[in-house]
N, CA, C and O atoms as CSV, one atom per row, in Angstrom:
chain,resi,resn,atom,element,x,y,z
A,1,MET,N,N,120.231,-24.641,241.986
A,1,MET,CA,C,120.631,-25.789,241.179
A,1,MET,C,C,122.150,-25.886,241.147
A,1,MET,O,O,122.839,-24.868,241.069
A,2,ASN,N,N,122.668,-27.095,241.206
A,2,ASN,CA,C,124.096,-27.348,241.165
A,2,ASN,C,C,124.670,-26.943,239.803
A,2,ASN,O,O,124.009,-27.099,238.776
A,3,TRP,N,N,125.884,-26.431,239.800
A,3,TRP,CA,C,126.519,-25.996,238.554
A,3,TRP,C,C,127.024,-27.161,237.716
A,3,TRP,O,O,127.146,-27.025,236.498
A,4,LEU,N,N,127.321,-28.306,238.334
A,4,LEU,CA,C,127.947,-29.410,237.614
A,4,LEU,C,C,127.097,-29.938,236.457
A,4,LEU,O,O,127.644,-30.136,235.372
A,5,PRO,N,N,125.795,-30.178,236.622
A,5,PRO,CA,C,125.019,-30.618,235.454
A,5,PRO,C,C,125.070,-29.613,234.308
A,5,PRO,O,O,125.128,-30.004,233.142
A,6,LEU,N,N,125.048,-28.324,234.630
A,6,LEU,CA,C,125.151,-27.309,233.568
A,6,LEU,C,C,126.523,-27.342,232.904
A,6,LEU,O,O,126.628,-27.206,231.685
A,7,ALA,N,N,127.568,-27.522,233.697
A,7,ALA,CA,C,128.921,-27.596,233.133
A,7,ALA,C,C,129.062,-28.817,232.234
A,7,ALA,O,O,129.675,-28.740,231.169
A,8,LEU,N,N,128.495,-29.946,232.660
A,8,LEU,CA,C,128.567,-31.154,231.841
A,8,LEU,C,C,127.712,-31.029,230.576
A,8,LEU,O,O,128.091,-31.540,229.522
A,9,LEU,N,N,126.574,-30.360,230.673
A,9,LEU,CA,C,125.766,-30.097,229.483
A,9,LEU,C,C,126.524,-29.172,228.530
A,9,LEU,O,O,126.470,-29.342,227.312
A,10,THR,N,N,127.228,-28.195,229.096
A,10,THR,CA,C,128.063,-27.316,228.280
A,10,THR,C,C,129.152,-28.125,227.585
A,10,THR,O,O,129.452,-27.891,226.414
A,11,ALA,N,N,129.742,-29.075,228.303
A,11,ALA,CA,C,130.764,-29.943,227.708
A,11,ALA,C,C,130.174,-30.760,226.564
A,11,ALA,O,O,130.821,-30.944,225.533
A,12,LEU,N,N,128.954,-31.247,226.739
A,12,LEU,CA,C,128.287,-31.975,225.656
A,12,LEU,C,C,128.127,-31.087,224.431
A,12,LEU,O,O,128.365,-31.523,223.305
A,13,CYS,N,N,127.726,-29.846,224.651
A,13,CYS,CA,C,127.563,-28.913,223.525
A,13,CYS,C,C,128.891,-28.676,222.807
A,13,CYS,O,O,128.925,-28.614,221.578
A,14,LEU,N,N,129.983,-28.545,223.562
A,14,LEU,CA,C,131.297,-28.372,222.937
A,14,LEU,C,C,131.721,-29.638,222.196
A,14,LEU,O,O,132.352,-29.563,221.141
A,15,ALA,N,N,131.378,-30.788,222.742
A,15,ALA,CA,C,131.688,-32.036,222.050
A,15,ALA,C,C,130.948,-32.110,220.721
A,15,ALA,O,O,131.521,-32.517,219.711
A,16,LEU,N,N,129.675,-31.716,220.718
A,16,LEU,CA,C,128.905,-31.708,219.472
A,16,LEU,C,C,129.507,-30.735,218.464
A,16,LEU,O,O,129.548,-31.022,217.268
A,17,TYR,N,N,129.972,-29.586,218.947
A,17,TYR,CA,C,130.650,-28.622,218.077
A,17,TYR,C,C,131.835,-29.281,217.378
A,17,TYR,O,O,131.948,-29.224,216.154
A,18,ASN,N,N,132.719,-29.907,218.158
A,18,ASN,CA,C,133.903,-30.543,217.575
A,18,ASN,C,C,133.529,-31.711,216.672
A,18,ASN,O,O,134.144,-31.907,215.623
A,19,PHE,N,N,132.538,-32.478,217.067
A,19,PHE,CA,C,132.119,-33.640,216.286
A,19,PHE,C,C,131.542,-33.238,214.934
A,19,PHE,O,O,131.964,-33.764,213.904
A,20,PHE,N,N,130.576,-32.304,214.923
A,20,PHE,CA,C,129.961,-31.905,213.654
A,20,PHE,C,C,130.923,-31.097,212.785
A,20,PHE,O,O,130.841,-31.143,211.558
A,21,LEU,N,N,131.829,-30.359,213.418
A,21,LEU,CA,C,132.847,-29.654,212.644
A,21,LEU,C,C,133.717,-30.659,211.894
A,21,LEU,O,O,134.033,-30.463,210.720
A,22,LYS,N,N,134.104,-31.742,212.584
A,22,LYS,CA,C,134.898,-32.781,211.924
A,22,LYS,C,C,134.139,-33.365,210.737
A,22,LYS,O,O,134.707,-33.535,209.658
A,23,LEU,N,N,132.870,-33.670,210.929
A,23,LEU,CA,C,132.073,-34.241,209.840
A,23,LEU,C,C,131.911,-33.259,208.685
A,23,LEU,O,O,132.026,-33.643,207.521
A,24,ALA,N,N,131.647,-31.996,209.001
A,24,ALA,CA,C,131.436,-30.995,207.954
A,24,ALA,C,C,132.697,-30.780,207.132
A,24,ALA,O,O,132.627,-30.510,205.933
A,25,ALA,N,N,133.848,-30.899,207.778
A,25,ALA,CA,C,135.117,-30.624,207.106
A,25,ALA,C,C,135.356,-31.525,205.901
A,25,ALA,O,O,136.082,-31.153,204.980
A,26,SER,N,N,134.754,-32.697,205.905
A,26,SER,CA,C,134.966,-33.591,204.769
A,26,SER,C,C,133.970,-33.340,203.634
A,26,SER,O,O,134.017,-34.022,202.610
A,27,HIS,N,N,133.073,-32.373,203.805
A,27,HIS,CA,C,132.048,-32.119,202.791
A,27,HIS,C,C,132.094,-30.718,202.198
A,27,HIS,O,O,131.567,-30.496,201.108
A,28,ILE,N,N,132.712,-29.770,202.894
A,28,ILE,CA,C,132.805,-28.395,202.393
A,28,ILE,C,C,134.151,-27.822,202.799
A,28,ILE,O,O,134.777,-28.328,203.730
A,29,PRO,N,N,134.605,-26.787,202.124
A,29,PRO,CA,C,135.875,-26.161,202.489
A,29,PRO,C,C,135.793,-25.522,203.878
A,29,PRO,O,O,134.715,-25.113,204.309
A,30,PRO,N,N,136.925,-25.437,204.577
A,30,PRO,CA,C,136.917,-24.837,205.907
A,30,PRO,C,C,136.326,-23.425,205.944
A,30,PRO,O,O,135.645,-23.077,206.909
A,31,ALA,N,N,136.569,-22.612,204.927
A,31,ALA,CA,C,136.038,-21.242,204.922
A,31,ALA,C,C,134.509,-21.242,204.911
A,31,ALA,O,O,133.878,-20.475,205.639
A,32,VAL,N,N,133.923,-22.098,204.091
A,32,VAL,CA,C,132.457,-22.162,204.027
A,32,VAL,C,C,131.917,-22.717,205.344
A,32,VAL,O,O,130.946,-22.194,205.890
A,33,GLY,N,N,132.548,-23.773,205.851
A,33,GLY,CA,C,132.122,-24.340,207.127
A,33,GLY,C,C,132.205,-23.324,208.251
A,33,GLY,O,O,131.307,-23.245,209.089
A,34,ALA,N,N,133.289,-22.539,208.274
A,34,ALA,CA,C,133.444,-21.522,209.323
A,34,ALA,C,C,132.354,-20.458,209.223
A,34,ALA,O,O,131.828,-20.006,210.240
A,35,VAL,N,N,132.017,-20.060,207.997
A,35,VAL,CA,C,130.979,-19.033,207.833
A,35,VAL,C,C,129.632,-19.559,208.315
A,35,VAL,O,O,128.925,-18.872,209.052
A,36,VAL,N,N,129.270,-20.784,207.899
A,36,VAL,CA,C,127.979,-21.335,208.318
A,36,VAL,C,C,127.942,-21.456,209.842
A,36,VAL,O,O,126.966,-21.055,210.476
A,37,LEU,N,N,128.998,-22.004,210.421
A,37,LEU,CA,C,129.061,-22.139,211.880
A,37,LEU,C,C,128.869,-20.789,212.558
A,37,LEU,O,O,128.086,-20.670,213.501
A,38,GLN,N,N,129.578,-19.780,212.083
A,38,GLN,CA,C,129.481,-18.467,212.715
A,38,GLN,C,C,128.119,-17.819,212.500
A,38,GLN,O,O,127.613,-17.136,213.391
A,39,LEU,N,N,127.524,-18.024,211.340
A,39,LEU,CA,C,126.182,-17.479,211.110
A,39,LEU,C,C,125.179,-18.085,212.075
A,39,LEU,O,O,124.329,-17.371,212.606
A,40,VAL,N,N,125.260,-19.390,212.313
A,40,VAL,CA,C,124.344,-20.044,213.241
A,40,VAL,C,C,124.659,-19.618,214.668
A,40,VAL,O,O,123.737,-19.275,215.407
A,41,ALA,N,N,125.911,-19.626,215.086
A,41,ALA,CA,C,126.300,-19.347,216.469
A,41,ALA,C,C,126.346,-17.864,216.782
A,41,ALA,O,O,125.902,-17.463,217.858
A,42,ALA,N,N,126.861,-17.034,215.893
A,42,ALA,CA,C,127.059,-15.621,216.233
A,42,ALA,C,C,126.979,-14.681,215.050
A,42,ALA,O,O,127.305,-13.501,215.182
A,43,ALA,N,N,126.558,-15.165,213.907
A,43,ALA,CA,C,126.400,-14.340,212.712
A,43,ALA,C,C,127.697,-13.629,212.325
A,43,ALA,O,O,127.704,-12.434,212.032
A,44,LEU,N,N,128.798,-14.396,212.331
A,44,LEU,CA,C,130.101,-13.840,211.950
A,44,LEU,C,C,130.716,-14.650,210.811
A,44,LEU,O,O,130.243,-15.747,210.513
A,45,GLY,N,N,131.719,-14.148,210.199
A,45,GLY,CA,C,132.469,-14.882,209.194
A,45,GLY,C,C,132.130,-14.551,207.756
A,45,GLY,O,O,132.855,-14.968,206.853
A,46,GLY,N,N,131.063,-13.821,207.508
A,46,GLY,CA,C,130.663,-13.504,206.140
A,46,GLY,C,C,131.717,-12.738,205.364
A,46,GLY,O,O,131.875,-12.931,204.158
A,47,ALA,N,N,132.426,-11.884,206.045
A,47,ALA,CA,C,133.454,-11.081,205.354
A,47,ALA,C,C,134.560,-11.961,204.781
A,47,ALA,O,O,135.059,-11.695,203.688
A,48,TRP,N,N,134.946,-13.008,205.511
A,48,TRP,CA,C,135.998,-13.911,205.038
A,48,TRP,C,C,135.544,-14.635,203.772
A,48,TRP,O,O,136.307,-14.735,202.811
A,49,LEU,N,N,134.324,-15.136,203.760
A,49,LEU,CA,C,133.787,-15.811,202.584
A,49,LEU,C,C,133.732,-14.873,201.385
A,49,LEU,O,O,134.102,-15.256,200.276
A,50,LEU,N,N,133.274,-13.651,201.606
A,50,LEU,CA,C,133.208,-12.669,200.521
A,50,LEU,C,C,134.598,-12.424,199.947
A,50,LEU,O,O,134.764,-12.352,198.729
A,51,LYS,N,N,135.605,-12.295,200.826
A,51,LYS,CA,C,136.986,-12.075,200.376
A,51,LYS,C,C,137.462,-13.252,199.514
A,51,LYS,O,O,138.026,-13.048,198.439
A,52,LEU,N,N,137.232,-14.483,199.988
A,52,LEU,CA,C,137.645,-15.654,199.214
A,52,LEU,C,C,136.925,-15.725,197.868
A,52,LEU,O,O,137.527,-16.081,196.855
A,53,ARG,N,N,135.651,-15.390,197.863
A,53,ARG,CA,C,134.849,-15.420,196.629
A,53,ARG,C,C,135.369,-14.403,195.609
A,53,ARG,O,O,135.490,-14.697,194.419
A,54,LEU,N,N,135.674,-13.200,196.103
A,54,LEU,CA,C,136.193,-12.155,195.211
A,54,LEU,C,C,137.548,-12.530,194.634
A,54,LEU,O,O,137.902,-12.068,193.549
A,55,GLN,N,N,138.309,-13.354,195.333
A,55,GLN,CA,C,139.610,-13.818,194.829
A,55,GLN,C,C,139.452,-14.954,193.816
A,55,GLN,O,O,140.427,-15.408,193.218
A,56,GLY,N,N,138.203,-15.407,193.634
A,56,GLY,CA,C,137.961,-16.464,192.662
A,56,GLY,C,C,138.290,-17.864,193.161
A,56,GLY,O,O,138.396,-18.793,192.360
A,57,GLN,N,N,138.451,-18.028,194.451
A,57,GLN,CA,C,138.750,-19.350,195.001
A,57,GLN,C,C,137.558,-20.288,194.772
A,57,GLN,O,O,136.411,-19.878,194.952
A,58,PRO,N,N,137.811,-21.517,194.384
A,58,PRO,CA,C,136.706,-22.463,194.250
A,58,PRO,C,C,136.170,-22.837,195.636
A,58,PRO,O,O,136.936,-23.122,196.556
A,59,LEU,N,N,134.860,-22.831,195.763
A,59,LEU,CA,C,134.229,-23.149,197.046
A,59,LEU,C,C,133.114,-24.176,196.823
A,59,LEU,O,O,131.934,-23.832,196.879
A,60,PRO,N,N,133.485,-25.425,196.572
A,60,PRO,CA,C,132.451,-26.441,196.359
A,60,PRO,C,C,131.635,-26.636,197.638
A,60,PRO,O,O,132.190,-26.758,198.730
A,61,ILE,N,N,130.307,-26.663,197.484
A,61,ILE,CA,C,129.413,-26.737,198.640
A,61,ILE,C,C,128.435,-27.890,198.440
A,61,ILE,O,O,127.915,-28.094,197.343
A,62,THR,N,N,128.191,-28.644,199.515
A,62,THR,CA,C,127.163,-29.685,199.484
A,62,THR,C,C,126.118,-29.369,200.546
A,62,THR,O,O,126.415,-28.704,201.538
A,63,SER,N,N,124.902,-29.844,200.338
A,63,SER,CA,C,123.857,-29.628,201.340
A,63,SER,C,C,124.195,-30.357,202.634
A,63,SER,O,O,123.884,-29.866,203.719
A,64,GLN,N,N,124.820,-31.510,202.533
A,64,GLN,CA,C,125.221,-32.246,203.734
A,64,GLN,C,C,126.264,-31.454,204.519
A,64,GLN,O,O,126.187,-31.365,205.744
A,65,GLY,N,N,127.218,-30.892,203.827
A,65,GLY,CA,C,128.242,-30.082,204.494
A,65,GLY,C,C,127.650,-28.866,205.180
A,65,GLY,O,O,128.026,-28.535,206.305
A,66,LEU,N,N,126.715,-28.195,204.496
A,66,LEU,CA,C,126.060,-27.034,205.101
A,66,LEU,C,C,125.265,-27.429,206.347
A,66,LEU,O,O,125.311,-26.733,207.360
A,67,GLY,N,N,124.548,-28.531,206.272
A,67,GLY,CA,C,123.763,-28.989,207.420
A,67,GLY,C,C,124.633,-29.353,208.608
A,67,GLY,O,O,124.305,-29.013,209.746
A,68,LEU,N,N,125.740,-30.041,208.355
A,68,LEU,CA,C,126.647,-30.414,209.443
A,68,LEU,C,C,127.327,-29.192,210.048
A,68,LEU,O,O,127.510,-29.130,211.264
A,69,ALA,N,N,127.704,-28.223,209.223
A,69,ALA,CA,C,128.302,-26.992,209.757
A,69,ALA,C,C,127.293,-26.225,210.605
A,69,ALA,O,O,127.654,-25.639,211.625
A,70,ALA,N,N,126.037,-26.229,210.186
A,70,ALA,CA,C,124.998,-25.571,210.983
A,70,ALA,C,C,124.828,-26.260,212.331
A,70,ALA,O,O,124.651,-25.584,213.345
A,71,LEU,N,N,124.878,-27.593,212.364
A,71,LEU,CA,C,124.800,-28.317,213.633
A,71,LEU,C,C,125.983,-27.984,214.530
A,71,LEU,O,O,125.821,-27.853,215.743
A,72,ALA,N,N,127.166,-27.845,213.952
A,72,ALA,CA,C,128.332,-27.437,214.733
A,72,ALA,C,C,128.127,-26.044,215.314
A,72,ALA,O,O,128.489,-25.798,216.464
A,73,GLY,N,N,127.553,-25.130,214.536
A,73,GLY,CA,C,127.266,-23.782,215.026
A,73,GLY,C,C,126.254,-23.789,216.158
A,73,GLY,O,O,126.380,-23.019,217.110
A,74,LEU,N,N,125.252,-24.654,216.061
A,74,LEU,CA,C,124.267,-24.774,217.133
A,74,LEU,C,C,124.928,-25.245,218.422
A,74,LEU,O,O,124.659,-24.708,219.497
A,75,GLY,N,N,125.787,-26.243,218.312
A,75,GLY,CA,C,126.495,-26.747,219.493
A,75,GLY,C,C,127.342,-25.692,220.166
A,75,GLY,O,O,127.299,-25.560,221.389
A,76,VAL,N,N,128.113,-24.935,219.399
A,76,VAL,CA,C,128.981,-23.924,220.006
A,76,VAL,C,C,128.171,-22.760,220.559
A,76,VAL,O,O,128.543,-22.181,221.580
A,77,GLY,N,N,127.072,-22.409,219.903
A,77,GLY,CA,C,126.235,-21.334,220.420
A,77,GLY,C,C,125.642,-21.690,221.771
A,77,GLY,O,O,125.637,-20.867,222.686
A,78,LEU,N,N,125.140,-22.917,221.901
A,78,LEU,CA,C,124.598,-23.374,223.180
A,78,LEU,C,C,125.681,-23.440,224.253
A,78,LEU,O,O,125.435,-23.098,225.410
A,79,ALA,N,N,126.876,-23.878,223.870
A,79,ALA,CA,C,127.977,-23.958,224.829
A,79,ALA,C,C,128.336,-22.577,225.372
A,79,ALA,O,O,128.599,-22.432,226.566
A,80,GLU,N,N,128.349,-21.569,224.514
A,80,GLU,CA,C,128.661,-20.215,224.972
A,80,GLU,C,C,127.610,-19.721,225.960
A,80,GLU,O,O,127.953,-19.160,227.001
A,81,ILE,N,N,126.347,-19.921,225.644
A,81,ILE,CA,C,125.268,-19.487,226.537
A,81,ILE,C,C,125.374,-20.208,227.876
A,81,ILE,O,O,125.308,-19.575,228.930
A,82,LEU,N,N,125.539,-21.540,227.840
A,82,LEU,CA,C,125.610,-22.312,229.075
A,82,LEU,C,C,126.843,-21.963,229.904
A,82,LEU,O,O,126.794,-22.012,231.133
A,83,SER,N,N,127.938,-21.613,229.252
A,83,SER,CA,C,129.128,-21.181,229.995
A,83,SER,C,C,128.827,-19.926,230.814
A,83,SER,O,O,129.235,-19.815,231.970
A,84,PHE,N,N,128.109,-18.984,230.200
A,84,PHE,CA,C,127.715,-17.790,230.956
A,84,PHE,C,C,126.868,-18.166,232.166
A,84,PHE,O,O,127.066,-17.619,233.251
A,85,VAL,N,N,125.919,-19.102,231.991
A,85,VAL,CA,C,125.050,-19.520,233.094
A,85,VAL,C,C,125.873,-20.178,234.197
A,85,VAL,O,O,125.679,-19.879,235.375
A,86,VAL,N,N,126.790,-21.071,233.824
A,86,VAL,CA,C,127.634,-21.753,234.809
A,86,VAL,C,C,128.451,-20.732,235.597
A,86,VAL,O,O,128.463,-20.760,236.827
A,87,PHE,N,N,129.130,-19.835,234.892
A,87,PHE,CA,C,130.012,-18.886,235.579
A,87,PHE,C,C,129.227,-17.821,236.328
A,87,PHE,O,O,129.722,-17.275,237.314
A,88,ARG,N,N,128.019,-17.516,235.884
A,88,ARG,CA,C,127.159,-16.574,236.607
A,88,ARG,C,C,126.792,-17.125,237.984
A,88,ARG,O,O,126.486,-16.358,238.897
A,89,ARG,N,N,126.822,-18.431,238.136
A,89,ARG,CA,C,126.502,-19.073,239.416
A,89,ARG,C,C,127.687,-19.079,240.375
A,89,ARG,O,O,127.631,-19.712,241.430
A,90,GLY,N,N,128.744,-18.386,240.018
A,90,GLY,CA,C,129.880,-18.232,240.930
A,90,GLY,C,C,130.945,-19.304,240.832
A,90,GLY,O,O,131.832,-19.366,241.683
A,91,VAL,N,N,130.882,-20.140,239.829
A,91,VAL,CA,C,131.893,-21.182,239.669
A,91,VAL,C,C,133.202,-20.529,239.247
A,91,VAL,O,O,133.218,-19.755,238.290
A,92,PRO,N,N,134.310,-20.826,239.944
A,92,PRO,CA,C,135.599,-20.264,239.539
A,92,PRO,C,C,136.019,-20.762,238.151
A,92,PRO,O,O,135.726,-21.900,237.783
A,93,ALA,N,N,136.689,-19.926,237.403
A,93,ALA,CA,C,137.187,-20.330,236.085
A,93,ALA,C,C,138.146,-21.504,236.196
A,93,ALA,O,O,138.200,-22.349,235.302
A,94,ALA,N,N,138.905,-21.565,237.286
A,94,ALA,CA,C,139.869,-22.652,237.481
A,94,ALA,C,C,139.196,-24.003,237.691
A,94,ALA,O,O,139.854,-25.038,237.590
A,95,VAL,N,N,137.908,-24.010,237.980
A,95,VAL,CA,C,137.165,-25.253,238.153
A,95,VAL,C,C,136.224,-25.477,236.968
A,95,VAL,O,O,136.237,-26.550,236.365
A,96,GLY,N,N,135.420,-24.487,236.635
A,96,GLY,CA,C,134.429,-24.635,235.578
A,96,GLY,C,C,135.040,-24.881,234.211
A,96,GLY,O,O,134.564,-25.736,233.465
A,97,THR,N,N,136.085,-24.145,233.876
A,97,THR,CA,C,136.690,-24.292,232.552
A,97,THR,C,C,137.254,-25.689,232.324
A,97,THR,O,O,136.975,-26.283,231.282
A,98,PRO,N,N,138.043,-26.246,233.259
A,98,PRO,CA,C,138.531,-27.611,233.019
A,98,PRO,C,C,137.413,-28.649,232.934
A,98,PRO,O,O,137.522,-29.609,232.171
A,99,VAL,N,N,136.345,-28.472,233.704
A,99,VAL,CA,C,135.237,-29.424,233.622
A,99,VAL,C,C,134.575,-29.330,232.254
A,99,VAL,O,O,134.294,-30.351,231.627
A,100,ILE,N,N,134.325,-28.103,231.788
A,100,ILE,CA,C,133.672,-27.910,230.491
A,100,ILE,C,C,134.561,-28.402,229.354
A,100,ILE,O,O,134.115,-29.168,228.500
A,101,VAL,N,N,135.805,-27.965,229.346
A,101,VAL,CA,C,136.702,-28.324,228.242
A,101,VAL,C,C,137.079,-29.806,228.301
A,101,VAL,O,O,137.063,-30.494,227.281
A,102,GLY,N,N,137.417,-30.293,229.499
A,102,GLY,CA,C,137.757,-31.707,229.639
A,102,GLY,C,C,136.584,-32.599,229.256
A,102,GLY,O,O,136.748,-33.615,228.581
A,103,GLY,N,N,135.392,-32.195,229.705
A,103,GLY,CA,C,134.199,-32.956,229.342
A,103,GLY,C,C,133.958,-32.949,227.850
A,103,GLY,O,O,133.527,-33.951,227.278
A,104,SER,N,N,134.235,-31.829,227.222
A,104,SER,CA,C,134.081,-31.722,225.769
A,104,SER,C,C,135.024,-32.675,225.049
A,104,SER,O,O,134.624,-33.369,224.115
A,105,VAL,N,N,136.264,-32.704,225.486
A,105,VAL,CA,C,137.251,-33.588,224.872
A,105,VAL,C,C,136.827,-35.044,225.043
A,105,VAL,O,O,136.885,-35.829,224.096
A,106,LEU,N,N,136.408,-35.395,226.236
A,106,LEU,CA,C,135.976,-36.759,226.518
A,106,LEU,C,C,134.776,-37.159,225.657
A,106,LEU,O,O,134.773,-38.225,225.041
A,107,LEU,N,N,133.762,-36.296,225.620
A,107,LEU,CA,C,132.552,-36.619,224.860
A,107,LEU,C,C,132.809,-36.644,223.355
A,107,LEU,O,O,132.237,-37.471,222.645
A,108,ALA,N,N,133.657,-35.753,222.866
A,108,ALA,CA,C,134.006,-35.782,221.438
A,108,ALA,C,C,134.733,-37.080,221.095
A,108,ALA,O,O,134.514,-37.653,220.027
A,109,ALA,N,N,135.594,-37.543,221.997
A,109,ALA,CA,C,136.293,-38.806,221.771
A,109,ALA,C,C,135.309,-39.974,221.739
A,109,ALA,O,O,135.423,-40.857,220.888
A,110,VAL,N,N,134.351,-39.986,222.653
A,110,VAL,CA,C,133.343,-41.050,222.676
A,110,VAL,C,C,132.528,-41.031,221.382
A,110,VAL,O,O,132.275,-42.084,220.796
A,111,LEU,N,N,132.115,-39.843,220.932
A,111,LEU,CA,C,131.382,-39.745,219.663
A,111,LEU,C,C,132.221,-40.281,218.508
A,111,LEU,O,O,131.716,-40.994,217.640
A,112,GLY,N,N,133.498,-39.935,218.504
A,112,GLY,CA,C,134.381,-40.422,217.449
A,112,GLY,C,C,134.493,-41.933,217.441
A,112,GLY,O,O,134.464,-42.558,216.381
A,113,VAL,N,N,134.621,-42.525,218.632
A,113,VAL,CA,C,134.748,-43.981,218.731
A,113,VAL,C,C,133.427,-44.668,218.379
A,113,VAL,O,O,133.407,-45.623,217.602
A,114,VAL,N,N,132.337,-44.184,218.948
A,114,VAL,CA,C,131.047,-44.868,218.784
A,114,VAL,C,C,130.439,-44.621,217.400
A,114,VAL,O,O,130.014,-45.563,216.731
A,115,LEU,N,N,130.397,-43.358,216.974
A,115,LEU,CA,C,129.696,-43.045,215.727
A,115,LEU,C,C,130.593,-43.072,214.490
A,115,LEU,O,O,130.135,-43.416,213.400
A,116,LEU,N,N,131.851,-42.717,214.651
A,116,LEU,CA,C,132.760,-42.709,213.498
A,116,LEU,C,C,133.654,-43.948,213.445
A,116,LEU,O,O,134.416,-44.141,212.498
A,117,ARG,N,N,133.545,-44.782,214.482
A,117,ARG,CA,C,134.330,-46.013,214.577
A,117,ARG,C,C,135.826,-45.756,214.539
A,117,ARG,O,O,136.583,-46.511,213.929
A,118,GLU,N,N,136.242,-44.683,215.196
A,118,GLU,CA,C,137.664,-44.380,215.313
A,118,GLU,C,C,138.271,-45.248,216.411
A,118,GLU,O,O,137.600,-45.585,217.387
A,119,ALA,N,N,139.532,-45.605,216.249
A,119,ALA,CA,C,140.210,-46.470,217.216
A,119,ALA,C,C,141.068,-45.645,218.167
A,119,ALA,O,O,141.614,-44.609,217.788
A,120,LEU,N,N,141.180,-46.112,219.398
A,120,LEU,CA,C,142.049,-45.491,220.389
A,120,LEU,C,C,143.056,-46.519,220.883
A,120,LEU,O,O,142.730,-47.698,221.017
A,121,THR,N,N,144.268,-46.079,221.151
A,121,THR,CA,C,145.275,-46.953,221.746
A,121,THR,C,C,145.005,-47.060,223.245
A,121,THR,O,O,144.276,-46.239,223.801
A,122,PRO,N,N,145.581,-48.056,223.898
A,122,PRO,CA,C,145.421,-48.138,225.355
A,122,PRO,C,C,145.894,-46.868,226.076
A,122,PRO,O,O,145.280,-46.450,227.057
A,123,ALA,N,N,146.958,-46.269,225.605
A,123,ALA,CA,C,147.448,-45.033,226.227
A,123,ALA,C,C,146.421,-43.900,226.067
A,123,ALA,O,O,146.227,-43.107,226.988
A,124,GLN,N,N,145.773,-43.824,224.918
A,124,GLN,CA,C,144.753,-42.800,224.697
A,124,GLN,C,C,143.534,-43.033,225.581
A,124,GLN,O,O,142.952,-42.085,226.108
A,125,VAL,N,N,143.148,-44.302,225.743
A,125,VAL,CA,C,142.042,-44.627,226.643
A,125,VAL,C,C,142.403,-44.223,228.071
A,125,VAL,O,O,141.571,-43.677,228.795
A,126,ALA,N,N,143.641,-44.491,228.471
A,126,ALA,CA,C,144.106,-44.090,229.804
A,126,ALA,C,C,144.061,-42.567,229.953
A,126,ALA,O,O,143.685,-42.056,231.008
A,127,GLY,N,N,144.440,-41.849,228.905
A,127,GLY,CA,C,144.372,-40.385,228.938
A,127,GLY,C,C,142.952,-39.896,229.134
A,127,GLY,O,O,142.713,-38.961,229.899
A,128,LEU,N,N,142.011,-40.522,228.449
A,128,LEU,CA,C,140.600,-40.159,228.635
A,128,LEU,C,C,140.136,-40.510,230.047
A,128,LEU,O,O,139.340,-39.785,230.644
A,129,GLY,N,N,140.636,-41.618,230.573
A,129,GLY,CA,C,140.321,-41.974,231.963
A,129,GLY,C,C,140.818,-40.922,232.939
A,129,GLY,O,O,140.147,-40.617,233.924
A,130,LEU,N,N,141.987,-40.368,232.669
A,130,LEU,CA,C,142.517,-39.305,233.524
A,130,LEU,C,C,141.639,-38.058,233.468
A,130,LEU,O,O,141.492,-37.351,234.465
A,131,ILE,N,N,141.062,-37.795,232.311
A,131,ILE,CA,C,140.128,-36.665,232.211
A,131,ILE,C,C,138.931,-36.906,233.124
A,131,ILE,O,O,138.492,-35.997,233.829
A,132,VAL,N,N,138.406,-38.122,233.113
A,132,VAL,CA,C,137.283,-38.470,233.996
A,132,VAL,C,C,137.669,-38.250,235.452
A,132,VAL,O,O,136.906,-37.660,236.216
A,133,VAL,N,N,138.860,-38.725,235.840
A,133,VAL,CA,C,139.336,-38.545,237.218
A,133,VAL,C,C,139.479,-37.052,237.533
A,133,VAL,O,O,139.095,-36.605,238.613
A,134,GLY,N,N,140.027,-36.288,236.595
A,134,GLY,CA,C,140.190,-34.845,236.807
A,134,GLY,C,C,138.856,-34.139,237.005
A,134,GLY,O,O,138.725,-33.295,237.892
A,135,ILE,N,N,137.874,-34.475,236.194
A,135,ILE,CA,C,136.543,-33.867,236.338
A,135,ILE,C,C,135.950,-34.229,237.693
A,135,ILE,O,O,135.382,-33.374,238.373
A,136,ALA,N,N,136.080,-35.498,238.090
A,136,ALA,CA,C,135.532,-35.929,239.370
A,136,ALA,C,C,136.200,-35.191,240.532
A,136,ALA,O,O,135.522,-34.780,241.473
A,137,LEU,N,N,137.513,-35.023,240.474
A,137,LEU,CA,C,138.220,-34.301,241.542
A,137,LEU,C,C,137.826,-32.831,241.583
A,137,LEU,O,O,137.643,-32.267,242.662
A,138,LEU,N,N,137.695,-32.207,240.417
A,138,LEU,CA,C,137.293,-30.799,240.371
A,138,LEU,C,C,135.872,-30.615,240.891
A,138,LEU,O,O,135.589,-29.634,241.580
A,139,ALA,N,N,134.983,-31.536,240.574
A,139,ALA,CA,C,133.581,-31.412,240.974
A,139,ALA,C,C,133.392,-31.605,242.471
A,139,ALA,O,O,132.405,-31.123,243.028
A,140,ARG,N,N,134.297,-32.286,243.128
A,140,ARG,CA,C,134.166,-32.539,244.567
A,140,ARG,C,C,134.383,-31.295,245.399
A,140,ARG,O,O,133.831,-31.163,246.492
A,141,GLY,N,N,135.202,-30.363,244.870
A,141,GLY,CA,C,135.598,-29.132,245.523
A,141,GLY,C,C,134.725,-28.696,246.606
A,141,GLY,O,O,134.977,-27.661,247.223
């Protein structure tokens, strides 16, 4: 099987990570969001939350924020697994990484524009177009 579909799927997973992290950030504190994300993706971050709690820091939590942080953790966990699969197939880091990361940036931007109704300037659209060109050139290798 070709590595490119896996790399692009990995990019989608990274885009979902960035997208849901952005959404979660407006509903829960970054420390709580980071802990939930890490628990879902890699079961990490609990020590930081415990430290903040012991210091008496206020940590307002909503169910929506927890759910969105969990979705962000799912996205990053899948991206890590798929990255291993892509690179296990012999794809050089100099090719696979830019496709995965560039694709993630592109897809996160599309999610922001389509679902969050964020605006882009013509220069920003051109920058995203350059990412598309870069991915296409790397994939031709």
